[in-house]
C-alpha positions in Angstrom: 132.6 110.7 76.2 131.5 112.1 72.9 128.9 115.2 73.1 126.4 113.2 71.2 126.6 110.3 73.7 126.3 112.6 76.6 123.1 114.3 74.9 121.8 110.9 74.2 122.0 110.0 78.1 120.6 113.4 79.2 117.5 112.9 76.8 116.6 109.1 77.9 117.0 110.5 81.7 114.5 113.3 80.9 112.2 110.8 79.2 112.3 108.6 82.0 111.6 111.4 84.4 108.5 112.4 82.4 107.4 108.7 82.2 107.5 108.7 85.9 105.8 112.0 86.6 103.1 111.1 84.2 102.6 107.8 86.0 102.3 109.6 89.5 99.9 112.1 88.1 97.6 109.2 86.6 97.7 107.3 90.1 97.0 110.8 92.0 94.2 111.4 89.4 92.5 108.0 89.6 92.8 107.7 93.5 91.3 111.1 93.8 88.5 110.4 91.3 87.6 107.3 93.3 87.4 109.1 96.5 85.0 111.4 95.3 82.6 108.8 94.2 79.6 107.4 96.3 80.8 103.8 96.8 78.2 101.0 96.2 79.2 98.0 98.1 76.7 95.7 96.8 78.2 96.1 93.4 81.4 95.8 95.1 80.2 92.3 96.2 79.8 91.2 92.5 83.1 92.5 91.5 84.6 90.5 94.8 83.6 87.4 93.2 86.7 87.4 91.0 88.7 88.4 93.9 87.5 85.6 96.2 89.2 83.1 94.1 92.5 83.9 95.9 91.5 86.0 99.0 88.5 83.9 99.9 84.7 84.7 100.1 85.2 85.9 103.7 88.3 87.9 102.7 90.4 85.9 104.7 93.1 85.2 102.3 95.3 81.9 102.0 98.4 82.0 104.2 100.3 79.1 102.8 100.1 81.1 99.3 101.2 84.2 100.7 97.9 85.9 100.2 96.8 88.3 102.9 93.6 88.8 104.9 91.8 91.8 103.8 88.6 91.6 105.5 87.7 95.0 107.2 91.0 96.6 105.9 90.5 100.5 105.7 88.4 101.8 102.6 91.1 104.3 101.8 94.0 101.9 102.1 92.3 99.3 99.8 91.6 102.0 97.3 95.0 103.2 97.3 96.7 99.9 96.9 94.2 98.7 94.2 95.4 101.8 92.1 98.8 101.1 92.8 98.7 97.7 91.6 96.9 98.9 88.7 99.7 101.2 87.7 102.4 98.7 88.9 103.5 100.9 91.6 103.3 97.9 93.7 104.0 94.6 91.9 102.4 91.1 92.2 101.1 89.7 89.0 98.0 88.2 90.1 97.0 91.5 91.6 98.5 93.5 88.7 96.1 91.6 86.6 93.0 91.8 88.9 93.2 95.4 89.4 93.8 96.1 85.5 91.0 98.1 83.6 90.2 94.5 82.4 89.3 93.6 85.9 88.0 97.0 87.4 86.8 99.1 84.5 87.5 102.5 86.3 87.2 104.6 89.5 83.7 103.6 90.3 84.6 99.8 90.3 87.6 100.5 92.6 85.7 102.4 95.1 82.8 99.7 94.9 85.0 96.9 95.7 87.3 98.8 98.2 83.9 99.5 100.0 82.8 95.9 99.9 86.2 94.7 101.4 86.1 97.2 104.2 82.6 96.2 105.3 83.7 92.6 105.7 84.2 91.3 109.3 88.2 91.1 110.1 89.2 87.6 110.8 91.8 85.9 112.9 94.6 84.1 111.2 95.8 80.6 111.9 99.1 81.6 110.6 100.7 82.9 113.8 104.0 81.8 113.3 106.8 79.7 115.4 105.9 82.1 118.6 109.6 83.1 118.5 110.8 86.7 120.1 107.2 87.8 121.0 108.2 90.1 123.8 110.9 91.6 121.7 108.2 92.3 119.0 105.8 93.8 121.3 108.2 95.9 122.7 109.7 97.2 119.4 106.2 97.4 117.9 104.9 99.9 120.8 108.1 101.7 120.4 108.5 102.1 116.8 105.2 101.3 115.0 102.0 101.9 117.2 102.2 105.7 116.8 100.9 105.0 113.2 99.6 101.3 113.2 97.9 102.1 116.6 98.5 100.6 119.8 95.9 97.7 118.8 97.2 97.2 115.5 94.2 98.7 113.9 95.8 101.3 111.7 94.4 104.7 110.9 91.8 104.9 108.0 92.0 108.5 107.3 95.8 108.5 106.9 95.7 105.2 104.9 97.7 103.1 107.3 96.5 99.6 107.2 95.5 97.3 109.9 98.0 94.7 110.8 96.2 93.1 113.8 95.3 89.4 112.9 97.5 89.6 109.7 99.1 86.0 108.7 102.6 85.8 110.1 104.4 84.8 106.8 102.7 87.6 105.0 103.6 90.5 107.3 107.2 89.2 107.7 107.6 88.8 103.9 106.3 92.2 103.3 109.0 93.8 105.8 111.7 91.8 103.9 110.6 93.4 100.4 110.2 96.5 101.8 113.8 96.6 103.1 115.1 95.1 99.6 113.3 97.9 97.9 111.0 95.5 96.2 107.7 97.7 97.3 108.1 101.1 95.6 105.0 102.5 97.2 106.6 102.4 100.5 107.8 105.6 102.0 111.6 106.1 102.5 111.0 107.0 106.2 109.2 103.4 106.6 111.8 101.6 104.7 114.6 103.2 106.9 112.7 102.2 110.1 112.5 98.5 108.7 116.2 98.4 108.0 117.1 99.3 111.5 115.5 96.2 112.8 117.2 92.8 113.3 115.5 89.5 111.8 114.5 88.6 115.5 112.7 91.8 115.9 111.0 91.2 112.7 109.8 87.7 113.4 108.7 89.1 116.9 106.7 92.0 115.4 105.0 89.6 112.9 104.2 87.0 115.4 102.9 89.5 117.9 100.5 91.2 115.3 99.3 87.8 113.9 98.3 87.2 117.6 96.4 90.5 118.0 92.9 90.3 116.8 90.9 93.3 118.0 87.1 92.5 117.4 84.6 90.7 119.7 85.1 87.1 118.5 88.8 87.1 118.9 90.8 84.0 118.3 91.8 81.7 121.4 95.5 82.8 121.1 95.0 86.4 120.8 97.0 89.0 122.7 95.5 91.9 124.4 97.6 95.0 123.5 99.3 95.8 126.6 99.7 92.6 128.5 102.6 90.3 128.7 103.4 87.9 126.4 104.8 84.3 127.2 107.0 83.0 124.5 110.6 81.9 123.4 113.3 84.5 123.1 
């Protein structure tokens, strides 16, 4: 390979690294700015009208279309995901457009709509999956996932670990699959490696178990109490 070709490759590599560093800095800066602001959920309610087209007025999403329930999700997690969608660190064409500066003008809008979403009442899902491998999923979740996402699947707002209890089965399973495939760049390497270690049956069981958890007062009829046994097919 000629010297000029080597230099050209090095130049391109340096340019790409600089772009990546610039994007990371922009993400961190916008997230920090939004976190410092006093959020206005009432303004967020107005902004959410556009979001409700997909996520529903109650934030319950649409399981059949792969749209997650976001009602009651932790404020800082929602905010972080909006910033990631905004900068295409997480890719979904609908969300990339919705979170763009055209839809959400700046850090204040991001903070306001995230605050409104987090104030919504969490909802049970009607998409609980086929009910297979639930005992396996419950056990694997308790062993490998609960230390971050919580015994009841309620996550950790301060650490930005999302609430998973009551999320749609199909959405949960799909997210695990794309994380393993490397198609969700904003997921940590440790998290991806953990998911890579799971069998398809374990993923199905975890998604089904979490979909049946609903840790609020008006729990769904088929909700599972964390720590209880589960009757299911294996």
